[in-house]
Each structure stands twice: as structure tokens, then as C-alpha cells.
C-alpha positions as CSV (number, residue, x, y, z in Angstrom):
1,M,142.2,34.3,67.6
2,P,138.8,32.5,67.0
3,L,135.7,34.4,67.8
4,V,134.5,31.7,70.2
5,I,137.6,32.6,72.4
6,I,137.4,36.4,72.0
7,A,133.8,36.7,73.1
8,P,134.2,35.1,76.6
9,T,137.4,37.0,77.1
10,I,135.7,40.4,76.3
11,F,132.7,39.5,78.5
12,H,134.8,38.4,81.6
13,G,137.5,41.1,81.1
14,T,135.3,44.1,80.3
15,I,131.6,43.7,80.4
16,L,131.2,41.6,83.5
17,P,133.3,43.9,85.7
18,L,131.3,46.9,84.4
19,L,128.0,45.2,85.1
20,K,129.2,44.4,88.7
21,R,130.2,48.0,89.1
22,I,126.8,49.3,87.9
23,A,124.8,46.8,90.0
24,T,126.8,47.7,93.2
25,A,126.2,51.4,92.5
26,V,122.5,50.9,91.9
27,V,122.1,49.2,95.3
28,L,124.4,51.4,97.3
29,I,123.6,54.9,96.0
30,P,120.0,55.1,97.3
31,I,121.0,53.8,100.7
32,V,123.8,56.3,101.0
33,L,121.6,59.2,99.9
34,V,118.9,58.3,102.4
35,L,121.5,58.0,105.2
36,I,123.0,61.5,104.5
37,L,119.7,63.2,104.1
38,R,117.4,61.6,106.7
39,A,119.3,59.5,109.2
40,P,119.7,60.9,112.7
41,I,123.1,62.1,113.5
42,P,124.0,59.3,115.9
43,V,123.1,56.7,113.2
44,L,125.1,58.6,110.6
45,A,128.1,58.7,113.0
46,I,127.9,55.0,113.7
47,V,127.7,54.2,110.0
48,A,130.6,56.5,109.2
49,G,132.6,54.9,112.0
50,V,131.9,51.4,110.6
51,I,133.0,52.6,107.1
52,A,136.1,54.2,108.6
53,L,137.0,51.0,110.5
54,L,136.6,48.8,107.4
55,T,138.7,51.2,105.4
56,I,141.4,51.4,108.1
57,H,141.4,47.6,108.2
58,E,142.2,47.6,104.4
59,F,144.8,50.3,104.8
60,L,146.6,48.6,107.6
61,K,146.7,45.4,105.5
62,L,148.3,47.4,102.7
63,T,151.0,48.6,105.1
64,E,152.1,45.1,105.7
65,S,153.3,45.0,102.1
66,Y,155.7,47.8,103.2
67,G,157.2,45.6,106.0
68,V,155.1,47.3,108.7
69,R,153.5,45.3,111.6
70,P,150.5,47.6,112.3
71,L,149.0,48.1,115.8
72,R,145.6,46.8,114.6
73,T,143.6,46.4,117.9
74,L,144.6,49.7,119.4
75,T,143.9,51.5,116.1
76,Y,140.4,50.1,116.0
77,I,139.7,51.0,119.6
78,F,141.0,54.6,119.1
79,V,138.9,55.1,116.0
80,A,135.8,53.5,117.6
81,I,136.0,55.8,120.6
82,F,136.4,58.9,118.3
83,F,133.2,58.0,116.4
84,A,131.4,57.0,119.6
85,L,132.0,60.6,120.9
86,L,130.6,62.0,117.6
87,A,127.4,59.8,118.0
88,F,126.9,61.0,121.6
89,N,123.7,63.1,121.8
90,V,124.3,66.3,123.8
91,G,121.9,68.8,122.3
92,N,118.3,68.0,121.4
93,E,117.5,70.3,118.4
94,K,120.9,71.8,118.4
95,P,123.9,70.3,116.5
96,L,125.3,67.5,118.6
97,L,128.8,68.9,118.4
98,S,129.3,72.6,117.7
99,T,132.0,73.4,115.2
100,A,134.2,74.8,118.0
101,V,133.9,71.7,120.1
102,F,134.5,69.5,117.1
103,V,137.7,71.4,116.3
104,Y,138.9,71.0,119.9
105,C,138.2,67.3,119.7
106,L,140.0,67.0,116.4
107,G,143.0,68.8,117.6
108,F,143.3,66.9,120.8
109,A,142.8,63.5,119.1
110,A,145.4,64.3,116.4
111,A,147.8,65.6,119.1
112,I,147.4,62.6,121.4
113,A,147.4,59.9,118.7
114,P,151.3,59.8,118.3
115,F,151.7,59.6,122.1
116,I,149.3,56.7,122.4
117,F,150.6,54.7,119.6
118,L,154.3,55.3,120.2
119,T,153.8,54.4,123.9
120,R,152.1,51.1,122.9
121,A,154.9,50.4,120.3
122,M,157.5,50.4,123.2
123,R,156.4,46.8,123.9
124,D,157.3,45.5,120.5
125,E,160.5,43.6,119.5
126,P,162.6,44.5,117.8
127,L,162.4,48.2,118.6
128,S,163.0,49.1,115.0
129,T,159.4,48.1,114.3
130,G,157.8,50.5,116.8
131,Y,158.0,53.8,115.0
132,P,156.7,52.4,111.6
133,A,153.8,50.7,113.3
134,A,152.9,53.8,115.3
135,A,153.2,56.0,112.2
136,A,150.9,53.8,110.2
137,S,148.3,54.0,112.9
138,V,148.5,57.7,113.3
139,F,148.4,58.1,109.5
140,A,145.3,55.8,109.3
141,F,143.5,58.0,111.8
142,T,144.3,61.3,110.2
143,Y,144.0,60.0,106.6
144,I,140.7,58.1,107.0
145,A,139.0,58.7,110.4
146,L,139.3,62.5,110.6
147,P,137.8,63.2,107.1
148,M,134.9,60.8,107.8
149,G,134.3,62.6,111.1
150,M,134.2,65.9,109.2
151,L,131.4,64.5,107.1
152,V,129.4,63.8,110.2
153,Q,130.0,67.2,111.6
154,L,129.2,68.8,108.3
155,R,125.8,67.1,108.4
156,Q,125.1,68.8,111.7
157,Q,125.7,72.3,110.3
158,W,122.9,74.4,108.8
159,A,122.0,73.1,105.3
160,G,124.4,70.2,106.0
161,A,122.4,67.6,104.3
162,F,122.3,69.6,101.1
163,Y,126.0,70.2,101.2
164,L,126.7,66.5,101.7
165,L,124.4,65.7,98.8
166,Y,126.3,68.3,96.7
167,L,129.7,66.8,97.7
168,L,128.7,63.2,96.9
169,L,127.1,64.0,93.5
170,V,130.0,66.2,92.4
171,V,132.5,63.5,93.3
172,W,130.5,60.7,91.8
173,A,129.9,62.7,88.6
174,G,133.6,63.5,88.2
175,D,134.5,59.9,88.8
176,I,131.9,58.5,86.3
177,F,132.9,60.9,83.5
178,A,136.6,60.4,84.1
179,Y,136.1,56.7,83.8
180,F,134.0,56.6,80.7
181,V,135.7,59.5,78.8
182,G,139.2,58.3,79.7
183,K,138.3,54.8,78.6
184,S,136.7,55.8,75.3
185,I,138.9,58.7,74.0
186,G,141.7,59.1,76.5
187,R,145.1,59.2,74.8
188,H,147.4,61.3,77.0
189,L,148.4,59.6,80.2
190,M,148.4,61.8,83.3
191,A,150.4,59.7,85.8
192,P,151.5,56.4,84.2
193,R,153.8,55.4,87.1
194,I,151.0,55.7,89.6
195,S,147.8,55.1,87.7
196,P,148.4,53.8,84.2
197,K,144.8,54.2,83.1
198,K,144.2,57.8,84.1
199,T,144.3,60.3,81.2
200,W,144.2,64.1,80.9
201,E,141.1,63.7,78.7
202,G,139.3,61.9,81.6
203,T,140.6,64.5,84.1
204,A,139.2,67.4,82.0
205,A,135.8,65.6,81.6
206,S,135.7,65.0,85.3
207,V,136.1,68.7,86.1
208,V,133.5,69.8,83.5
209,A,131.0,67.2,84.8
210,S,131.5,68.3,88.4
211,V,131.2,72.0,87.6
212,A,128.0,71.4,85.5
213,L,126.4,69.4,88.3
214,G,127.4,71.8,91.0
215,W,126.0,74.7,89.0
216,L,122.7,72.9,88.5
217,L,122.4,72.0,92.2
218,F,122.9,75.5,93.4
219,N,121.1,77.2,90.6
220,Y,118.0,75.2,91.4
221,S,118.7,74.8,95.1
222,L,115.3,76.2,96.2
223,P,113.1,73.8,94.2
224,I,115.5,70.8,94.9
225,N,115.4,71.5,98.6
226,S,111.7,72.1,98.6
227,A,111.1,68.7,96.9
228,L,113.4,67.0,99.4
229,L,111.5,68.6,102.2
230,H,108.1,67.7,100.9
231,A,109.3,64.1,100.4
232,G,110.3,64.0,104.0
233,L,114.0,63.4,103.2
234,I,115.3,66.5,105.0
235,Q,114.2,68.8,107.7
236,R,114.2,72.6,107.1
237,R,117.5,73.2,108.9
238,D,119.2,70.6,106.7
239,G,118.4,72.3,103.4
240,L,119.2,75.5,101.6
241,F,116.1,77.7,101.4
242,G,117.5,81.2,100.9
243,L,115.4,83.4,98.8
244,E,118.4,85.0,97.1
245,Q,120.2,83.0,94.4
246,P,123.6,82.0,95.6
247,A,126.5,83.6,93.8
248,M,127.7,81.1,91.1
249,G,131.3,82.4,90.9
250,P,132.3,81.1,94.4
251,I,130.3,77.9,93.9
252,I,132.1,77.1,90.6
253,V,135.5,77.8,92.2
254,L,134.6,75.6,95.1
255,T,133.4,72.8,92.8
256,I,136.7,72.9,90.8
257,V,138.7,72.7,94.1
258,L,136.6,69.8,95.3
259,N,137.1,68.0,92.0
260,I,140.9,68.5,92.1
261,A,141.0,67.3,95.7
262,A,138.9,64.2,94.8
263,Q,141.2,63.3,91.9
264,L,144.3,63.8,94.0
265,G,142.7,61.6,96.7
266,D,142.2,58.9,94.0
267,L,145.9,59.3,92.9
268,V,147.2,59.1,96.4
269,E,145.4,55.9,97.0
270,S,146.7,54.5,93.7
271,L,150.2,55.5,94.9
272,I,149.7,53.5,98.2
273,K,148.4,50.5,96.3
274,R,151.1,50.6,93.6
275,G,153.8,50.6,96.3
276,A,152.1,47.7,98.0
277,G,151.9,45.8,94.6
278,V,148.1,45.3,94.6
279,K,145.3,46.4,92.2
280,D,142.5,46.9,94.8
281,S,142.5,47.6,98.5
282,G,140.0,44.9,99.1
283,A,137.1,43.0,97.6
284,I,134.1,44.0,99.8
285,L,132.3,45.9,97.0
286,P,131.8,43.9,93.7
287,G,133.1,45.8,90.7
288,H,134.6,48.6,92.9
289,G,137.2,46.7,94.9
290,G,137.6,47.7,98.6
291,M,136.1,50.4,100.8
292,L,139.2,52.5,100.4
293,D,138.9,52.3,96.6
294,R,135.3,53.6,97.0
295,I,135.9,56.6,99.4
296,D,139.5,57.6,98.5
297,A,138.3,60.7,96.7
298,L,136.1,61.8,99.6
299,L,139.0,61.6,102.0
300,F,140.6,64.7,100.4
301,A,137.4,66.4,99.2
302,A,135.5,66.2,102.6
303,P,138.0,68.5,104.5
304,V,137.8,71.1,101.8
305,L,134.0,71.3,101.9
306,W,133.9,71.1,105.7
307,Y,136.3,74.1,105.9
308,Y,134.2,76.0,103.4
309,A,130.9,75.3,105.2
310,T,132.5,76.2,108.5
311,W,133.8,79.5,107.1
312,R,130.4,80.3,105.6
313,V,128.7,79.9,108.9
314,M,131.2,82.1,110.7
315,Q,130.7,85.0,108.3
């Protein structure tokens, strides 16, 4: 093939998508970091709600490829009410929602969701479409909205901003190293039926990168949090300022579990897209695809860290 043909093909097929991916990350990462570190909880809850609604919109569109007619309007209303409650200020300097109240709200919302959506589905014809439509809405709520809500409540806990920073950086580091290592030296496919480009080499690099970054963050947690405090990016209750060095063993185990959860989240989304016959969930983020493509790893990792942080506070 002539060089004049190869060069444009390489540029548009490899270099241009990579440049778009990098440019989008350069713009979005600082905005996301400022939001999780400094934004008031109601603002964070509203932003998380908007992201959840955009993601659910993409997910419900994917379900149409499975022959499902989703209950779009009711799903959006249900999710919007959930995040409106998270944004409701009930406590001055205290967390807006205590962990106990949040758990009660989560349990009630998850329990009532099937009832609400199945009741609405009674109106549809034929009746055979009712259960799949209701099931898609319930799954969208538990798969997307609940983990995003956990991120909001995690931010309200002591040292919540630091733990959110830790979660995002660990997930991002794992994703970046899996992408570049898998692309450059990956030879052994991990799940070719679900995600043909994922390799065991990339997976191993992802775990190593996440553990290394997690160790650095907690090993130097005091100077990192002090710098964030002096820069006005966090308040004291939002950081980790313990004089004793945190035990690295549990942190390394936690980071490995978070990385595995994140990679499984990515694979699960690939399974949904593969079944729907699409490459990306959407096109809202240049170089990254849709919103679901961008947060799929967080949807599995967020509940893990939320549970750990909640257990840590209760000890």
C-alpha cells in the first residue's frame, strides 16, 4: 500500500482518537478533581445526579437493542428525586445524610423501585413488554444511580474528599496502564468474546499501577492533605491528618480489590455493549465514547470503597 495512503489511515485510525482521548482528559480531570475536593455537597449531589441521568439515558438506549421498550420518563423522575434528596441540606456542619439514614434511604429506594416500575408497566400493551421494561429501569437505578449516590455520601464522611481522590486516581491509573501496556505488549487475550482488546498483560499492569499509586497516596497522606488544605481545596474534616502512618497491608489489599472491581465493571459494560451490537455507549465525550464508557469502572469500585469507609468509621 502506498505511503500516501498509509499515513492518513494511521492518523485517523490511531493517532487522532488518542489525541481526542488525551484532550478530553486534560479538560475534564481538573474539573472533576475540584468538584470532589471543594464543591459543597449539594452541588456535588446535583452534578452526580446529572451524570447518573446521562448515563442512564445511554443505558436505556442500549436496552432497546435487546427488544426492550424502557420506561424512560418515570426512570428519570425516580432517579432525579433520589439525588434531590441527597442534595437536601439538613445539617449545617454535620454530614447532610448520616450513614445510617443513607442506608435506610438506599434500602427503601431499592425495595420500592420494582413496585413503582411494575405498577407503571401495567398500562403497556402487549403485557409481555411490561416486565422487561420495569426490569431495565430497576437495573438502571441499582447499577448506575446507587453507586453514584454512594460517591456523594462517601464525600460526606470524615476524610471523604481524600478517599474520593484516592478512588479516582487508582481507577484512572489502572485504566491508563491497562490501555497502553495492553496495546504495546499485550499478547494473551483475557476475554476475547466480551472485550477483544483486553489482555492479561494489561490487566497485570493495571493492578501494579493502582497499587503503586495507592501506596504513594497513603504513605504520603499527611503532606498531600496538608498541601490540599493550604491550597484551599479541602477543609480539615475532608482530609486524612492522622499522625500515625496508616497500615499499608490493608491499603494494598483494598487497592487490589478496588482495581479488580473496576476492571470487572469495565468488562460488564463491554458485555452489555457487545450484546447490543455497539462499540460505544454514546458519543458525548470525544475519544472516550459515552458517559457509561467513562464511569463503568467506578460503578463497581465505588460501592467497595463506600463499604470500607463506612466500616472504618464504625470501628
